[in-house]
C-alpha positions as a Python dict, from the first residue, in 0.01 Angstrom:
ca = {
    (1, 'M'): (0, 0, 0),
    (2, 'A'): (124, 349, -82),
    (3, 'S'): (201, 576, 208),
    (4, 'S'): (-76, 818, 302),
    (5, 'A'): (-164, 1056, 577),
    (6, 'P'): (-363, 906, 868),
    (7, 'D'): (-655, 1140, 806),
    (8, 'Q'): (-686, 1012, 448),
    (9, 'V'): (-715, 653, 567),
    (10, 'D'): (-956, 736, 847),
    (11, 'A'): (-1178, 986, 665),
    (12, 'P'): (-1505, 833, 537),
    (13, 'L'): (-1587, 894, 172),
    (14, 'P'): (-1882, 1126, 97),
    (15, 'D'): (-2113, 848, -28),
    (16, 'A'): (-2020, 593, 242),
    (17, 'L'): (-2258, 491, 518),
    (18, 'K'): (-2190, 698, 827),
    (19, 'G'): (-2023, 510, 1111),
    (20, 'H'): (-1965, 198, 900),
    (21, 'W'): (-1732, -61, 1056),
    (22, 'V'): (-1483, -13, 772),
    (23, 'D'): (-1424, 346, 892),
    (24, 'T'): (-1445, 275, 1264),
    (25, 'R'): (-1325, -77, 1348),
    (26, 'A'): (-1143, -233, 1052),
    (27, 'P'): (-760, -252, 1078),
    (28, 'R'): (-622, 70, 933),
    (29, 'A'): (-396, -115, 688),
    (30, 'L'): (-700, -285, 535),
    (31, 'R'): (-929, 16, 516),
    (32, 'P'): (-807, 145, 176),
    (33, 'Y'): (-867, -197, 22),
    (34, 'L'): (-1208, -235, 181),
    (35, 'K'): (-1297, 109, 45),
    (36, 'L'): (-1163, 11, -296),
    (37, 'A'): (-1404, -284, -280),
    (38, 'R'): (-1687, -47, -175),
    (39, 'I'): (-1760, -254, 137),
    (40, 'E'): (-1874, 55, 323),
    (41, 'R'): (-2109, 136, 32),
    (42, 'P'): (-2323, -181, 20),
    (43, 'I'): (-2593, -37, -205),
    (44, 'G'): (-2384, -136, -509),
    (45, 'W'): (-2383, -508, -442),
    (46, 'W'): (-2752, -496, -349),
    (47, 'L'): (-2830, -343, -689),
    (48, 'L'): (-2618, -610, -858),
    (49, 'L'): (-2778, -890, -657),
    (50, 'L'): (-3146, -809, -680),
    (51, 'P'): (-3198, -876, -1054),
    (52, 'C'): (-3058, -1224, -977),
    (53, 'W'): (-3321, -1270, -708),
    (54, 'W'): (-3594, -1131, -934),
    (55, 'A'): (-3512, -1391, -1198),
    (56, 'A'): (-3477, -1668, -939),
    (57, 'G'): (-3824, -1581, -806),
    (58, 'L'): (-3974, -1584, -1154),
    (59, 'A'): (-3804, -1918, -1220),
    (60, 'A'): (-3961, -2063, -906),
    (61, 'I'): (-4305, -1943, -1021),
    (62, 'A'): (-4258, -2087, -1369),
    (63, 'A'): (-4135, -2420, -1232),
    (64, 'S'): (-4415, -2438, -970),
    (65, 'K'): (-4160, -2457, -689),
    (66, 'P'): (-4241, -2317, -342),
    (67, 'F'): (-3939, -2085, -334),
    (68, 'P'): (-3626, -1989, -529),
    (69, 'D'): (-3332, -2227, -490),
    (70, 'P'): (-3171, -2121, -156),
    (71, 'W'): (-2825, -2239, -261),
    (72, 'H'): (-2842, -2037, -579),
    (73, 'C'): (-2960, -1730, -389),
    (74, 'L'): (-2667, -1760, -148),
    (75, 'L'): (-2421, -1796, -436),
    (76, 'F'): (-2575, -1490, -601),
    (77, 'L'): (-2521, -1295, -278),
    (78, 'I'): (-2156, -1397, -245),
    (79, 'G'): (-2092, -1345, -614),
    (80, 'A'): (-2252, -999, -613),
    (81, 'I'): (-2036, -880, -325),
    (82, 'V'): (-1715, -1020, -474),
    (83, 'M'): (-1772, -917, -834),
    (84, 'R'): (-1899, -572, -741),
    (85, 'A'): (-1571, -531, -551),
    (86, 'A'): (-1368, -651, -850),
    (87, 'G'): (-1562, -432, -1094),
    (88, 'S'): (-1533, -126, -871),
    (89, 'T'): (-1158, -179, -835),
    (90, 'F'): (-1122, -205, -1212),
    (91, 'N'): (-1333, 107, -1257),
    (92, 'D'): (-1119, 298, -1007),
    (93, 'I'): (-797, 188, -1177),
    (94, 'I'): (-921, 323, -1511),
    (95, 'D'): (-1077, 637, -1361),
    (96, 'R'): (-809, 731, -1110),
    (97, 'K'): (-713, 1053, -1293),
    (98, 'L'): (-1072, 1158, -1354),
    (99, 'D'): (-1163, 1078, -993),
    (100, 'A'): (-894, 1320, -877),
    (101, 'Q'): (-1089, 1603, -1046),
    (102, 'V'): (-1427, 1531, -880),
    (103, 'A'): (-1490, 1640, -521),
    (104, 'R'): (-1692, 1328, -431),
    (105, 'T'): (-1428, 1086, -559),
    (106, 'R'): (-1087, 1249, -509),
    (107, 'G'): (-1056, 1091, -162),
    (108, 'R'): (-1084, 736, -299),
    (109, 'P'): (-785, 509, -232),
    (110, 'L'): (-623, 538, -577),
    (111, 'P'): (-646, 911, -656),
    (112, 'S'): (-552, 994, -295),
    (113, 'G'): (-246, 767, -309),
    (114, 'Q'): (-353, 527, -34),
    (115, 'V'): (-321, 230, -272),
    (116, 'T'): (-81, 194, -565),
    (117, 'T'): (-207, 97, -907),
    (118, 'K'): (-4, -225, -897),
    (119, 'A'): (-151, -326, -561),
    (120, 'A'): (-502, -249, -689),
    (121, 'I'): (-448, -474, -992),
    (122, 'V'): (-333, -763, -771),
    (123, 'F'): (-636, -707, -546),
    (124, 'M'): (-870, -706, -847),
    (125, 'V'): (-726, -1032, -983),
    (126, 'G'): (-773, -1202, -647),
    (127, 'L'): (-1135, -1089, -629),
    (128, 'S'): (-1197, -1204, -986),
    (129, 'L'): (-1065, -1552, -909),
    (130, 'A'): (-1296, -1571, -608),
    (131, 'G'): (-1585, -1470, -832),
    (132, 'L'): (-1491, -1740, -1084),
    (133, 'L'): (-1497, -1998, -806),
    (134, 'V'): (-1853, -1895, -722),
    (135, 'L'): (-1957, -1903, -1089),
    (136, 'L'): (-1823, -2255, -1136),
    (137, 'Q'): (-2086, -2386, -891),
    (138, 'F'): (-2357, -2338, -1156),
    (139, 'N'): (-2446, -2534, -1469),
    (140, 'R'): (-2227, -2502, -1778),
    (141, 'F'): (-2465, -2270, -1964),
    (142, 'T'): (-2468, -2030, -1670),
    (143, 'V'): (-2089, -2041, -1638),
    (144, 'L'): (-2050, -1939, -2002),
    (145, 'L'): (-2323, -1678, -1964),
    (146, 'G'): (-2152, -1528, -1661),
    (147, 'I'): (-1817, -1511, -1839),
    (148, 'G'): (-1991, -1333, -2126),
    (149, 'S'): (-2071, -1038, -1901),
    (150, 'L'): (-1700, -956, -1858),
    (151, 'A'): (-1680, -782, -2195),
    (152, 'I'): (-1944, -531, -2087),
    (153, 'V'): (-1777, -480, -1749),
    (154, 'A'): (-1446, -414, -1926),
    (155, 'I'): (-1577, -137, -2152),
    (156, 'Y'): (-1799, 41, -1899),
    (157, 'P'): (-1532, 269, -1739),
    (158, 'F'): (-1452, 414, -2082),
    (159, 'M'): (-1811, 500, -2171),
    (160, 'K'): (-1828, 821, -1967),
    (161, 'R'): (-1557, 955, -2198),
    (162, 'I'): (-1740, 892, -2524),
    (163, 'T'): (-2117, 880, -2465),
    (164, 'N'): (-2378, 1082, -2281),
    (165, 'M'): (-2542, 758, -2168),
    (166, 'P'): (-2279, 551, -1984),
    (167, 'Q'): (-2568, 448, -1759),
    (168, 'F'): (-2699, 230, -2042),
    (169, 'V'): (-2377, 28, -2048),
    (170, 'L'): (-2383, 9, -1669),
    (171, 'G'): (-2736, -127, -1700),
    (172, 'L'): (-2623, -399, -1939),
    (173, 'A'): (-2363, -511, -1683),
    (174, 'F'): (-2551, -460, -1355),
    (175, 'S'): (-2866, -629, -1486),
    (176, 'W'): (-2692, -947, -1603),
    (177, 'G'): (-2830, -1127, -1300),
    (178, 'G'): (-3171, -1115, -1466),
    (179, 'L'): (-3034, -1366, -1715),
    (180, 'V'): (-2816, -1563, -1474),
    (181, 'G'): (-3090, -1608, -1213),
    (182, 'W'): (-3309, -1780, -1471),
    (183, 'S'): (-3038, -1985, -1645),
    (184, 'A'): (-2916, -2119, -1310),
    (185, 'A'): (-3257, -2280, -1265),
    (186, 'F'): (-3323, -2403, -1620),
    (187, 'G'): (-2989, -2413, -1801),
    (188, 'R'): (-3131, -2192, -2075),
    (189, 'L'): (-3290, -1852, -2136),
    (190, 'D'): (-3660, -1794, -2195),
    (191, 'A'): (-3887, -1493, -2242),
    (192, 'P'): (-3921, -1404, -1870),
    (193, 'A'): (-3541, -1383, -1838),
    (194, 'Y'): (-3506, -1146, -2133),
    (195, 'L'): (-3794, -932, -2009),
    (196, 'I'): (-3670, -901, -1650),
    (197, 'Y'): (-3321, -827, -1784),
    (198, 'A'): (-3462, -545, -1996),
    (199, 'A'): (-3660, -418, -1697),
    (200, 'A'): (-3345, -412, -1486),
    (201, 'I'): (-3154, -221, -1756),
    (202, 'V'): (-3396, 71, -1773),
    (203, 'W'): (-3433, 67, -1393),
    (204, 'T'): (-3053, 97, -1369),
    (205, 'I'): (-3050, 391, -1611),
    (206, 'G'): (-3310, 560, -1393),
    (207, 'Y'): (-3147, 511, -1054),
    (208, 'D'): (-2795, 584, -1181),
    (209, 'T'): (-2918, 908, -1338),
    (210, 'I'): (-3035, 1007, -990),
    (211, 'Y'): (-2692, 911, -856),
    (212, 'A'): (-2517, 1118, -1124),
    (213, 'M'): (-2708, 1428, -1012),
    (214, 'Q'): (-2453, 1459, -730),
    (215, 'D'): (-2164, 1530, -967),
    (216, 'I'): (-2305, 1750, -1245),
    (217, 'E'): (-2091, 2058, -1175),
    (218, 'D'): (-1767, 1863, -1130),
    (219, 'D'): (-1845, 1645, -1433),
    (220, 'V'): (-1868, 1956, -1651),
    (221, 'V'): (-1522, 2068, -1536),
    (222, 'A'): (-1368, 1722, -1578),
    (223, 'G'): (-1539, 1656, -1912),
    (224, 'I'): (-1720, 1349, -1779),
    (225, 'K'): (-2040, 1259, -1962),
    (226, 'S'): (-2352, 1135, -1782),
    (227, 'S'): (-2724, 1099, -1835),
    (228, 'A'): (-2790, 1360, -1566),
    (229, 'R'): (-2591, 1616, -1766),
    (230, 'Y'): (-2755, 1505, -2090),
    (231, 'F'): (-3114, 1526, -1964),
    (232, 'G'): (-3056, 1852, -1776),
    (233, 'D'): (-3387, 2018, -1682),
    (234, 'W'): (-3572, 1710, -1809),
    (235, 'T'): (-3405, 1472, -1565),
    (236, 'R'): (-3721, 1399, -1367),
    (237, 'E'): (-3919, 1322, -1682),
    (238, 'A'): (-3640, 1099, -1814),
    (239, 'V'): (-3616, 906, -1488),
    (240, 'A'): (-3996, 873, -1481),
    (241, 'L'): (-3990, 724, -1831),
    (242, 'C'): (-3715, 478, -1736),
    (243, 'F'): (-3901, 368, -1425),
    (244, 'A'): (-4230, 336, -1617),
    (245, 'L'): (-4060, 114, -1873),
    (246, 'A'): (-3903, -91, -1593),
    (247, 'V'): (-4244, -155, -1437),
    (248, 'T'): (-4400, -239, -1774),
    (249, 'L'): (-4126, -484, -1867),
    (250, 'A'): (-4129, -642, -1520),
    (251, 'G'): (-4505, -681, -1561),
    (252, 'L'): (-4458, -859, -1892),
    (253, 'A'): (-4200, -1085, -1728),
    (254, 'T'): (-4446, -1160, -1447),
    (255, 'W'): (-4720, -1246, -1696),
    (256, 'S'): (-4484, -1455, -1910),
    (257, 'A'): (-4371, -1659, -1608),
    (258, 'G'): (-4729, -1717, -1493),
    (259, 'G'): (-4717, -1496, -1185),
    (260, 'G'): (-5020, -1475, -958),
    (261, 'V'): (-5183, -1211, -740),
    (262, 'V'): (-4899, -1181, -489),
    (263, 'A'): (-4644, -1125, -767),
    (264, 'W'): (-4860, -844, -904),
    (265, 'I'): (-4890, -692, -556),
    (266, 'G'): (-4511, -695, -534),
    (267, 'L'): (-4490, -526, -872),
    (268, 'G'): (-4738, -263, -755),
    (269, 'A'): (-4528, -194, -445),
    (270, 'F'): (-4218, -165, -664),
    (271, 'A'): (-4396, 82, -893),
    (272, 'T'): (-4522, 287, -599),
    (273, 'H'): (-4171, 320, -458),
    (274, 'L'): (-4031, 428, -795),
    (275, 'G'): (-4311, 684, -828),
    (276, 'W'): (-4223, 823, -486),
    (277, 'Q'): (-3863, 867, -600),
    (278, 'V'): (-3968, 1055, -912),
    (279, 'A'): (-4180, 1291, -704),
    (280, 'Q'): (-3873, 1390, -500),
    (281, 'I'): (-3625, 1448, -783),
    (282, 'K'): (-3685, 1802, -906),
    (283, 'G'): (-3446, 2039, -737),
    (284, 'A'): (-3303, 1762, -519),
    (285, 'S'): (-2981, 1839, -335),
    (286, 'S'): (-2680, 1610, -363),
    (287, 'Q'): (-2771, 1460, -25),
    (288, 'L'): (-3129, 1388, -131),
    (289, 'A'): (-3014, 1244, -464),
    (290, 'L'): (-2789, 1003, -275),
    (291, 'R'): (-3072, 902, -40),
    (292, 'L'): (-3308, 842, -332),
    (293, 'F'): (-3046, 636, -513),
    (294, 'R'): (-2981, 426, -204),
    (295, 'S'): (-3353, 361, -157),
    (296, 'N'): (-3360, 147, -471),
    (297, 'D'): (-3253, -159, -274),
    (298, 'K'): (-3583, -136, -86),
    (299, 'A'): (-3779, -87, -407),
    (300, 'A'): (-3618, -393, -564),
    (301, 'L'): (-3660, -602, -251),
    (302, 'L'): (-4036, -538, -266),
    (303, 'L'): (-4044, -692, -614),
    (304, 'A'): (-3819, -984, -516),
    (305, 'A'): (-4036, -1055, -212),
    (306, 'G'): (-4350, -1044, -426),
    (307, 'F'): (-4210, -1306, -663),
    (308, 'A'): (-4082, -1532, -383),
    (309, 'L'): (-4407, -1514, -184),
    (310, 'D'): (-4613, -1574, -496),
    (311, 'A'): (-4422, -1896, -558),
    (312, 'L'): (-4485, -2002, -196),
    (313, 'V'): (-4857, -1919, -204),
    (314, 'R'): (-4916, -2089, -539),
    (315, 'A'): (-4733, -2403, -423),
    (316, 'A'): (-4932, -2411, -100),
    (317, 'F'): (-5271, -2381, -268),
}
């Protein structure tokens, strides 16, 4: 690890959870690496995980099983944490010079000099191998499908330099669980998987546009492109459209998988939460934008719970 001032190691990052154990109790030598892995910012792995659980719930409904495969759901959880950490480390390696120009990110381990680029690469490789070990627990089709997502992950950090919609590429990567959650159950892809994947993509564009609202002024200075900059005064309307499409596509996935009343109730709760977010967006401060972004784990959990409970109810009756 590169040498750094004690206050750099101890200082929490602006978008980290306040009082998180990484900033208060973790060994100081490990803190930069835990921050590189975003451990103190768990919303990222939640958002990576939940499309997996959505698809697993739909698969349980379609297969008339009482609940999603618990082993698969645990592997999805471990894999989401590990691969989010690997992806974030890769992103920070590529973006270390840009991050130094943005107030919210200049304190991250790489731009602040707490971790060297070489050490970050070694860390990323170790995380990637752990993720591969998790992936190898699934059927062959799912293993190949999971490996296929790496190309999207690899190009994402460069998108903010060349397109106004890097959030679309992020959506392609972060929503991959919508495919994997289904293929893990059936060893193939069917209409519900494609539909829930598409739903997750536009949902990701919506919530990450809210997230990007925090950095608009700094992004202009640094030349970083984002959907929040692109939509400008129409950001709320654009997010509303993304969320409406997400609900519509999730509804089609629910219908295609044969979902029942409880699944539709879960979808309604998901839609209500997204509508509440849209109502708060206009004129939102950076702090409110961050809170709204973070609330998407709760929105997605409502949908996942609806699918899981629908499978249980339908199996019971």
